[in-house]
N, C-alpha and C positions, 0 to 999 in steps of 0.2 A: 455605485453600489448596485448589486444584482439581487433578485430574489431567489437565490439558490436554495433547493430543498434542504432541509436538515433532518437528521435522525438521531435518537438518543444513543449516546456511547454507552451502551450497557448501563450498569448501575451507578454510573458516575454521577448522574444528575446533569451532565453537560450535553447540551444539543451541538452536533458538529454538521458543517455542511457535508452533503454526500460526495462532494468533489473536493479533496484535500490536495496540498501542495508537497510534494517530495523534493526535498532540497538537495538531493544527491548531484543534480546537475549543475550545482554551484561549487563543486569541490575543486574545480580549476586543474591545472597541470600539476604534477605529471600523470595523475591517474584519470584524468578527464580533459576536455578542451579548455584552452584558456579563456578565462572570463575577466573583463575588465570591472573595476569597481563600479563605474557608472553604469554598466550593463545589469550588474547584479542589484544595484539600488533601484533601477526602473522595474526589473522583475519583481522584487520582493514588494515593493510598494504597489505594483500594479495587481499582485496577488490580493493583498488586502483591499485595495480599491474595489476589486471585482466582488468583494463580499465574502471570499474563502476564509474561513476562520480555524482551519486545522493545518498546522505546519509540522512536517517531519524532517528530522535531520539525524546526525549522528557524529560521534567523535571522530570516526575514521572516514568522514566525507570531506576530507581536505579543509578548503576554507569555509566551508558551509556555515559552521556555527559562528565563526567571527565575522562573517558578512551579514548574518542575521542580527547579530548583536550591534554592529555598526549602523545598519541602515533602517532596522524597524523596531529595535528595542523601546524606542520612544513611543511606539503604538502596542505595547505589550498587552494591554487590556482587549485588544481586538482579536487576539488569537490565542488558541490552545496549542501549546508548545510541546512536542514530544521529541526525545532524543533517546540514545541508546547508551547501554553500560556493558562492561566486559571487555570492550575495546581497549588498546593500550595507547595512551597519549604519546604521539610521536613514535609509535611503534610501526613495524612492518605490515604491509598490506595483509589484512587477514588475521592478525595477531591479536589473540583474545586470551585473558587471564582471569580467572573466575576466583579470585581471592577478595576477602573483604577490603584489604588495602587498596587493591586496584579498583574496585567498584567505588569507593570513597573519592579516590584520586580523579577518577574519570568525571564523576557528577560534579564535583567542585571546580574542575577545569570547565566544565560545560556551562557552569553559572557564570563563572568569570567571562567567558568569551561571549555568551549570549546576553551578557549585561542584565542579568535578572536574579531576583532572589529565590526563584523556586521553578522547577520544571513541572509542568502539569502531568506528564507521563514520561516515565523512564522504562524502556524496554531492554531486556536482555537480548543482546544481538545474535546470540546462539540458542538454538534449540536443544535444551539440556535436559537430562533426566533429573528427577527429584534428588537423587543421590550427588548429582554434580551440581546442582545449584547450592546445596547445603554443606558439602563436604570441607570446603575451605572457608565458609562463612559469607559467601557472596550474597545469597538471598537475605541472610540475616541482617547484613550491613545495609542492603537496600530498605529493609523494612525500618531500620534506625533512621535512614535518611527521611524516610517518610513521616516517622514520628517526630522528627525535628522541623518538619514543614519545608525542608529543602525539595522535596518530591511530593506531589499529591496522589499520584496513582502509580502503580506498577504493572509492568506487561511484559510480554515476550514476543520476539520475532519468531514465530514458530512454524514447524512443520511436522507432518507425520513421520514416523509414528509417535513421538514423544508429545505431541499436542494432546493427546488424550488424557495422558497422566497429567500433563499441566493444567489443563482444565479441572480434572478432578482435585487438585490441590486446593482449590478455592482461595488462593492467595493473590491471584493475578486479576487485574481489572480490565485488561485488554489484551487482544492478541492480534499481531500483524502477520496475515496469511497470504500466501500467493494464490490467485485464482483468476481465470479468464475463461472465455469460451473455449479456448484450446488447451487450458490447463485445469481440468475440472476434478482432479483427483481430491481436492480439499473441500469440495462441494458440500458434503455431509457434516464434516467436522466444524465448518462454519456455522451451520445450523446449531450443532451442539454446543458450541461456545456461546452463541446468542441466547439459547435457551437456559443456559446456566447463569445468565446475567451479565456475560462480559461483552465490552465493547468489541467489534471486529473491524480492523482496517486492512483493507484489501491492498496488496501490493501486486504489480504487474497486470493491473486490470485493464490496461490500455497498452502502452508503449511495449511491454514486455510480453505481451499476448497477442499481438497484432501482426498482420502479415508484413507490415513495413519493416519489422525487426526480424525477419527470417534469416538474416545473415548472421544473427548472433546465437549464442547458447544461452538460454534464460532459464534460472532456476533448475539447471541440468537437464533441460530438455533442448535438444538440438533444433536449430532453425529448419532443417529439413523435415523434422517431425511435424512442427507447426505447419509448414506449407502442406503436407501431406493431409493433416487433419482438415484444414480449410477446404482444400481442393476436393477431398473425397467425399466431404459431407456436402459438397456443392453450396457453400454458404453464400457465394455471390449471387445465387438465384433468389436470395432472400432480402437483398439489399433494398430494392425498390426505390433507388434514386438517392439513398444516403451513402456516405462513405464507409469503408471497412472499419476505420477508427471509430467513428460514431456507433456503427453496429456492436463493435467489441465493447465499448464503454457502457453503452445501454444494456448489453446483456449482463455485464458485471453488476450494474445497478439494479437489475432485475432480482438479484438474490435478496429475499427478505430478511436474511440474517445479517446483511451488510450495515455496518455504521457509516463508514466513509471509504472511498478509494483514492489513494494517493497517486497522482500524476506529476511528473517532473518535466520541466520545459524551461528554456531560457528565451523562448520567443513568444512575445506578448500576443501576436496574431494567433498562434496556436493555442495559447491559454484561452482566448477569447472563444475560440472554435470549440474547445472542449467544454468551457462553461455553457455554450449554446446547446451543446449535445446533452449535458447534464440536466439541464432545465427541462428538457423533454421528458426526463425520468426513464423508467424501465422500458423495454420493448413491449410492444402489444402482447397480450398474452398468447394469441395464436401463432405469431411469429416466433416468440420465445419457445413455444411448445414444439414447433416444427423443427427449429434449430437443434434442440435437445434431442428430438427423435432421431435426426439424421447423424448427429454426434455420437449418439449411442448405438446405433444399428450399423453404421457403415463399417465395412471390413478394412480397416487400415493396413497398409502395406508393411509400416515399419514395426519391428519387434516392440513389444510392451511388456512392462512389469508392473509389480504392485505400486510403485511410486509415480509412474506415468501414464499409467492407463486412463482413457477418456471414459468417464462415466456420466451417466445422465438419465434424464426422465425417460419413461417409456411412454409418455403421453403422445398421442398423434396430434393432428389439427393441421390445417392448411394455413399458410402465410397469408396475410393480408396484402392486398395489391400495392398499398402505399402506405408509409408510417413516418415520413419526415422529409427534410431537405438535407442536401448535402452539408456535412460538417467541415470539409476542407482536408488540410495536411494533418500528418500525424505529428504529435509532439516529439 
């Protein structure tokens, strides 16, 4: 067990570890790398043994829900369990249907696979408008499931521009939002959600916002864009002996509106490296301010638009010479 920092998940009354576990890495073939049952069992129990108490999964994460139910449902009281709705059970990749019937079918199937009588958080997996949430009874059915005790809290895996409306609706307890040093377009709306009393779950805070993933397209941002942002802001000059992954994770943890950031891995060594970095907490204030200044003022060569523009603090400040030890490999 570690002494990982915790923060309140908004108004839920639950304290969650600032480092959570994203179980998409357990989806298996054909949409991900093959994973043996024994490997999944080691990873899931390793997550709980490390003291992480927030686990995020989804209907459309392949075998993820099944493996969680098989290998850690007997430890259910040790973790806050979040899944998704709107996905179609057994459907095609990316298929979502927002009807009352599909919402209930999905949640009840998740309960069966996860071997639990309730989900702590169910998040709509698409960032919908109010009209889309309500048109075919999807939100109303989720609220019925909450009233029945099958779901404790409701949330959205949201993005701009619809996030602002979703926060204003006042019915969602938490929002899962993409954010990292290299994807900062949601920085202000995270603050807005937190001020409204909602929990904020940051996705992409490490692996999908770090230089080791520049080969991918992440949340509609090409890897080349990531590389340009990092290199033109000269962020390597601020590392002072720590890894890029640790820097990126601790940049994410520096957001005061964050409740937790979910990181997925199948490698227990990488998990421990992330835990060591998370225990150090946010970046030093002067290093964070300098990173934001560079990211905000550098003239990036790639085209930008409202959904991908890098924004940040205009605060200056020079980086400290040293602020930690190497964290090791990326997850």
